[in-house]
Each structure stands twice: as C-alpha cells, then as structure tokens.
VEXROSE-727803 format. One line per 5 residues: number of its first residue (from 1); their letters; for each residue x, y, z negated of N, C-alpha, C, O. Coordinates in steps of 0.05 Angstrom, whole numbers. Layout:
REM residues N
NUM> a> X/Y/Z/X/Y/Z/X/Y/Z/X/Y/Z; ...;
REM end
This chain:
REM residues 141
1> mtisg> 1860/205/-1928/1873/193/-1939/1860/191/-1965/1868/195/-1988; 1837/182/-1954/1827/167/-1979/1835/135/-1990/1825/121/-2008; 1854/131/-1976/1868/103/-1971/1886/100/-1989/1889/78/-2000; 1906/133/-1997/1930/133/-2010/1907/130/-2038/1907/107/-2047; 1891/145/-2049/1877/149/-2067/1875/116/-2082/1886/108/-2103;
6> valla> 1857/103/-2064/1846/76/-2065/1874/54/-2069/1872/34/-2084; 1901/57/-2053/1931/44/-2061/1936/51/-2077/1939/34/-2094; 1941/87/-2091/1953/90/-2117/1936/70/-2145/1948/64/-2165; 1912/65/-2142/1901/64/-2157/1894/35/-2164/1881/27/-2184; 1907/18/-2141/1906/-11/-2136/1927/-15/-2150/1922/-29/-2170;
11> lctli> 1957/-8/-2147/1985/2/-2150/1981/-4/-2193/1991/-21/-2208; 1970/12/-2197/1973/20/-2217/1960/-1/-2236/1970/-4/-2259; 1934/-18/-2227/1923/-35/-2237/1940/-60/-2232/1936/-76/-2251; 1956/-69/-2217/1966/-84/-2217/1991/-80/-2228/2002/-100/-2239; 2002/-59/-2228/2017/-58/-2252/2013/-52/-2278/2030/-42/-2292;
16> gqalg> 1994/-57/-2283/1978/-48/-2313/1974/-80/-2324/1984/-89/-2344; 1958/-94/-2304/1955/-129/-2308/1974/-140/-2300/1971/-162/-2291; 2004/-128/-2301/2017/-141/-2302/2035/-146/-2334/2038/-167/-2346; 2045/-119/-2340/2039/-113/-2352/2032/-118/-2393/2040/-120/-2416; 2008/-117/-2373/1985/-130/-2397/1980/-152/-2411/1967/-156/-2432;
21> ellgs> 2001/-173/-2388/2001/-204/-2393/2026/-209/-2399/2036/-231/-2403; 2034/-193/-2398/2071/-192/-2411/2069/-190/-2437/2077/-209/-2451; 2058/-165/-2451/2058/-165/-2471/2030/-193/-2489/2033/-207/-2509; 2018/-190/-2478/2004/-212/-2487/2014/-240/-2502/2014/-251/-2524; 2022/-244/-2474/2050/-267/-2478/2072/-262/-2500/2081/-279/-2516;
26> vlgvk> 2078/-236/-2499/2102/-233/-2527/2092/-226/-2543/2107/-217/-2561; 2067/-225/-2547/2053/-216/-2572/2051/-250/-2576/2059/-252/-2600; 2045/-274/-2568/2038/-301/-2570/1999/-304/-2570/1983/-321/-2576; 1997/-283/-2562/1958/-286/-2555/1958/-288/-2516/1972/-278/-2498; 1929/-309/-2518/1937/-323/-2488/1914/-301/-2471/1898/-311/-2455;
31> anvgg> 1915/-269/-2475/1908/-260/-2457/1915/-238/-2449/1937/-232/-2457; 1904/-219/-2432/1920/-188/-2428/1902/-169/-2448/1879/-165/-2455; 1933/-156/-2451/1934/-147/-2477/1941/-114/-2470/1964/-105/-2467; 1915/-95/-2466/1919/-74/-2453/1920/-78/-2426/1938/-61/-2425; 1917/-84/-2403/1924/-78/-2380/1912/-57/-2368/1919/-39/-2352;
36> vgiam> 1887/-63/-2381/1865/-29/-2379/1869/-10/-2380/1863/9/-2366; 1884/-13/-2404/1889/21/-2408/1920/28/-2405/1928/51/-2404; 1933/11/-2404/1962/11/-2391/1964/17/-2355/1985/24/-2346; 1943/15/-2341/1927/24/-2317/1914/53/-2320/1911/67/-2300; 1905/62/-2345/1899/88/-2334/1918/108/-2342/1922/130/-2334;
41> illig> 1928/95/-2360/1949/117/-2370/1974/123/-2336/1978/144/-2323; 1983/99/-2333/2006/91/-2305/1981/115/-2285/1993/130/-2270; 1961/117/-2284/1949/138/-2258/1941/164/-2276/1928/181/-2264; 1946/169/-2300/1938/194/-2318/1972/212/-2313/1977/236/-2318; 1985/198/-2305/2029/205/-2303/2021/213/-2275/2020/235/-2265;
46> srvvl> 2014/186/-2264/2019/182/-2239/2004/206/-2220/2014/208/-2197; 1972/233/-2231/1974/248/-2222/1983/271/-2238/1993/289/-2225; 1982/273/-2252/2004/294/-2267/2029/299/-2248/2032/322/-2239; 2051/275/-2240/2077/285/-2221/2063/280/-2194/2076/281/-2173; 2043/275/-2194/2036/277/-2149/2025/311/-2165/2042/325/-2153;
51> tdrgl> 2015/325/-2176/2006/349/-2178/2030/367/-2174/2034/378/-2153; 2045/369/-2191/2068/382/-2202/2089/385/-2169/2104/403/-2162; 2082/364/-2158/2090/358/-2131/2079/370/-2104/2086/365/-2081; 2062/384/-2112/2040/374/-2090/2029/362/-2073/2013/372/-2057; 2033/347/-2073/2024/308/-2066/1989/298/-2080/1977/277/-2074;
56> wtqgv> 1979/319/-2097/1950/309/-2097/1926/317/-2076/1912/336/-2084; 1923/309/-2057/1904/324/-2037/1882/319/-2051/1881/306/-2072; 1856/331/-2035/1830/324/-2029/1827/298/-2031/1813/286/-2048; 1844/287/-2010/1834/262/-1994/1844/234/-2029/1832/215/-2039; 1862/244/-2032/1877/226/-2059/1850/218/-2079/1837/197/-2082;
61> sqgvm> 1847/247/-2091/1833/251/-2108/1807/238/-2103/1796/227/-2123; 1791/236/-2073/1767/217/-2069/1772/202/-2087/1762/201/-2109; 1799/180/-2068/1796/150/-2057/1800/137/-2098/1794/116/-2109; 1811/158/-2106/1803/145/-2139/1779/149/-2146/1767/130/-2155; 1766/176/-2143/1739/182/-2155/1717/157/-2141/1693/153/-2147;
66> lwasl> 1733/144/-2121/1712/122/-2106/1721/102/-2132/1705/106/-2150; 1736/89/-2137/1729/72/-2158/1724/70/-2193/1721/52/-2209; 1727/98/-2195/1730/113/-2211/1689/114/-2234/1683/116/-2258; 1676/111/-2213/1647/98/-2205/1651/69/-2212/1639/63/-2233; 1659/56/-2205/1655/24/-2217/1677/23/-2240/1682/-1/-2245;
71> yipiv> 1685/33/-2250/1704/25/-2274/1692/23/-2297/1707/12/-2312; 1668/28/-2309/1660/17/-2322/1644/-17/-2321/1644/-32/-2341; 1634/-23/-2302/1626/-56/-2288/1655/-57/-2287/1660/-53/-2311; 1680/-60/-2275/1705/-64/-2285/1719/-79/-2308/1728/-102/-2312; 1716/-50/-2328/1726/-54/-2359/1706/-84/-2367/1716/-103/-2379;
76> iamaa> 1677/-83/-2356/1666/-102/-2367/1670/-131/-2358/1671/-152/-2370; 1671/-126/-2336/1689/-162/-2316/1703/-166/-2333/1693/-174/-2354; 1732/-160/-2330/1764/-150/-2356/1750/-165/-2375/1750/-189/-2376; 1737/-150/-2390/1737/-160/-2414/1718/-190/-2426/1722/-202/-2447; 1695/-197/-2403/1695/-226/-2394/1714/-245/-2400/1715/-265/-2414;
81> qqdva> 1733/-229/-2377/1749/-257/-2376/1771/-259/-2397/1789/-275/-2392; 1775/-245/-2422/1787/-235/-2444/1778/-265/-2457/1755/-273/-2457; 1806/-286/-2471/1792/-308/-2494/1788/-294/-2525/1801/-294/-2546; 1763/-280/-2516/1763/-270/-2555/1775/-292/-2575/1796/-289/-2588; 1756/-320/-2575/1756/-344/-2593/1798/-344/-2598/1809/-347/-2620;
86> aalsg> 1815/-341/-2569/1852/-350/-2577/1852/-339/-2589/1853/-346/-2612; 1849/-304/-2579/1852/-281/-2597/1844/-278/-2631/1860/-270/-2648; 1825/-284/-2634/1814/-290/-2667/1830/-307/-2680/1840/-300/-2702; 1837/-340/-2663/1856/-347/-2675/1882/-344/-2693/1892/-358/-2711; 1891/-319/-2680/1906/-323/-2700/1908/-303/-2713/1918/-282/-2706;
91> gpmvl> 1895/-309/-2743/1883/-302/-2764/1897/-276/-2774/1907/-262/-2757; 1899/-269/-2794/1922/-255/-2806/1935/-242/-2786/1938/-222/-2800; 1945/-235/-2764/1956/-224/-2752/1939/-206/-2741/1944/-182/-2738; 1914/-218/-2734/1904/-203/-2715/1892/-177/-2733/1891/-155/-2721; 1882/-179/-2762/1882/-150/-2768/1898/-141/-2788/1892/-122/-2803;
96> vggig> 1925/-158/-2789/1947/-136/-2796/1951/-117/-2762/1957/-94/-2766; 1949/-124/-2739/1955/-117/-2716/1933/-87/-2719/1942/-64/-2716; 1910/-92/-2723/1882/-69/-2708/1887/-49/-2738/1883/-25/-2735; 1893/-55/-2757/1903/-41/-2789/1932/-29/-2778/1935/-7/-2788; 1953/-37/-2759/1974/-22/-2768/1962/2/-2735/1965/27/-2732;
101> vvclc> 1949/-19/-2714/1942/4/-2689/1929/41/-2696/1932/64/-2687; 1915/28/-2719/1904/43/-2738/1910/68/-2756/1896/88/-2761; 1935/63/-2765/1954/78/-2776/1972/87/-2769/1986/103/-2781; 1977/73/-2732/1997/91/-2715/1981/124/-2717/1985/146/-2726; 1956/105/-2698/1945/125/-2690/1934/158/-2712/1927/181/-2719;
106> fimva> 1938/143/-2712/1929/171/-2752/1955/192/-2759/1952/215/-2766; 1986/175/-2755/2006/183/-2757/2010/209/-2736/2015/233/-2735; 2006/189/-2722/2009/204/-2681/1994/226/-2684/2007/246/-2677; 1967/233/-2694/1947/258/-2694/1960/270/-2707/1973/288/-2696; 1963/266/-2734/1978/289/-2759/1998/297/-2742/1991/320/-2737;
111> ligrv> 2024/292/-2727/2038/288/-2717/2040/313/-2696/2052/335/-2696; 2031/304/-2686/2014/320/-2663/1999/346/-2662/1996/364/-2645; 1992/341/-2684/1970/365/-2695/1994/394/-2705/1992/419/-2706; 2015/373/-2713/2032/392/-2727/2064/399/-2702/2078/420/-2700; 2066/389/-2697/2082/395/-2670/2059/422/-2651/2070/439/-2637;
116> agrge> 2038/421/-2653/2027/433/-2632/2014/458/-2644/2004/475/-2629; 2016/460/-2676/2012/485/-2694/1982/486/-2690/1968/468/-2680; 1974/514/-2703/1953/522/-2704/1934/541/-2682/1938/564/-2673; 1917/525/-2678/1903/530/-2649/1881/553/-2658/1877/559/-2681; 1861/569/-2631/1847/586/-2646/1829/575/-2639/1825/563/-2618;
121> tmdei> 1807/582/-2668/1791/579/-2652/1771/591/-2633/1777/612/-2620; 1743/574/-2631/1727/589/-2612/1706/619/-2628/1691/634/-2615; 1710/622/-2652/1709/638/-2666/1727/667/-2664/1721/690/-2660; 1752/653/-2669/1775/681/-2658/1775/689/-2640/1776/713/-2636; 1774/670/-2621/1783/681/-2585/1748/696/-2581/1751/718/-2570;
126> earer> 1735/694/-2583/1706/716/-2575/1703/738/-2602/1683/751/-2601; 1717/741/-2620/1724/764/-2635/1744/781/-2619/1739/803/-2610; 1776/761/-2617/1783/779/-2612/1785/797/-2580/1797/818/-2575; 1764/778/-2556/1753/784/-2544/1735/808/-2534/1741/824/-2516; 1702/807/-2556/1700/818/-2565/1699/853/-2565/1680/869/-2562;
131> pvnaa> 1722/855/-2569/1714/880/-2556/1737/895/-2545/1741/918/-2551; 1748/884/-2532/1759/895/-2499/1736/886/-2492/1722/906/-2494; 1723/869/-2484/1702/870/-2468/1678/902/-2479/1677/917/-2459; 1667/910/-2493/1656/930/-2496/1668/954/-2496/1652/973/-2499; 1700/962/-2494/1709/988/-2484/1703/974/-2452/1686/984/-2439;
136> ertrs> 1714/956/-2445/1717/954/-2413/1691/964/-2400/1692/971/-2376; 1663/965/-2415/1649/969/-2403/1637/1004/-2412/1622/1017/-2397; 1645/1011/-2433/1647/1040/-2433/1667/1049/-2420/1657/1070/-2410; 1679/1049/-2415/1698/1069/-2389/1695/1062/-2371/1707/1076/-2354; 1672/1032/-2354/1658/1034/-2323/1638/1049/-2329/1627/1058/-2308;
141> a> 1625/1056/-2353/1593/1083/-2351/1596/1102/-2342/1577/1118/-2340;
REM end
C-alpha cells in the first residue's frame, strides 16, 4: 500500500504544478506561482478526506512520508527553476502583490481569531486540572 501514498503525492504534485502554471500565466508571470503550496494544500485536504472515510492506512502514510523526507531538496530544485528575473521585471506589480498578500494574511488571522473565540491558555488549563488531580490523589490514598 506504500505505492498508494506515493501515487497520492504524485497526483497532488501534478495538479499543483498545473494550477501553479495556470496561475502564473493568468498573472502574466512566466513562472509557476505557488505550485508546491497548492500541492501541499491538496495533500492536506486529501488526508482529511481519506481519514474521515477510513481510507488513510499505514501504507498510504508510509508512502507519503517516504517523499516527505525529500521535500526540502525538491523545493530547492523547483525554486531553482523559477525565473526570478522575469518575476521582478513586473516592477511595482510585484511590490503591490506582496503587500496585498501580507495584508490578506493579517486579515485572515484576525478573522480566524474572532471566529474561533478565546481559547484557554496553558496556565488556565493547568490551574483547572490541578485541583482535580489533587482530589483524585487524596481519594486513592
């Protein structure tokens, strides 16, 4: 079943590369834009779906982990293929795009924080559990 994990990773990578190339051409950049990131998002989504359906087996996990150990060299090789000079020749568009993405990330973090509500800190969790543990110790003694 290890081959299933490798096949899943390959499929996510191919789709991510195709979408990255498409995104690059839509943006007018002669480079793959976010292909690796798209592939990783697809792989994470696939894992969630397969886990929910009970299809994420040990073999699939081993196949994915086999290539996960090679992730950094693959990313470096893909980044070396990027034509940075062509991307930077976009001039102010690169700066506007970068600032826009950073602002969008800040907005999304704030939105997720508001939707998720206030979580407990570790101090609060420990304080809440400490009396329970002490009470259990006195009962068992």
